[in-house]
N, C-alpha and C positions, 0 to 999 in steps of 0.2 A: 582627305587625301588618301588616307590608309584604306578606307573602304573602297575607293576607286581601284587602287592596286590589287586588293583581294579580288574584286570583280573582274578585272582584266586577267588575272591569273586563272579564275574560274572558266572564263570564256576560252582561254588558250588551252586549258586541260580538256574542255568539251570537243574542241575542234581537232586537237593533235592526238588525243587518246594517250597522253603522256601523264603518268601519275605524279611525277615530280612537281607539276604545277599545282595539283590538288594539295600536295603536302606543303609546298611553299605558301600557298594561300591560307591554309589552316593555322600554320605556325604564325604567319603574320597577323591573322586575325586574333590569335591568343595573346600576342605581345602587345602591351601598352606602350606606344611611343609618346614620350613626353612632349609638351608643348614648349618649344623654344622661341616662338615669335613673341609671345606676350611679354616675357622678361625683357627681351631686346627692345621692344617699343617703349617700355617704361624707362629703360637706361637711356634711350635717345630723348625721351620727353625731359628727363631730368637734366641731362647734359645740356639740352637746349635752354632750359630754365636757368641753369647756372650761368650760361654763356650770354644770357640776356636775349636770345633769339626768340622769335615769336612761334609758338607751337601751333600747328594746324591739326586740329582733331579730324579723324577719319570716320 
């Protein structure tokens, strides 16, 4: 997802000739965004196990 945002900012910078999009894209590419989805999926699976619900693997 992060790569797609950086690519869109690069395209905007090329077509609009605004340097702020280049700067934002480079800064976003340097920042490592943590993964929030995997821990949330594990919490959901554990809660379903405790509740006795059947877990559907994806």
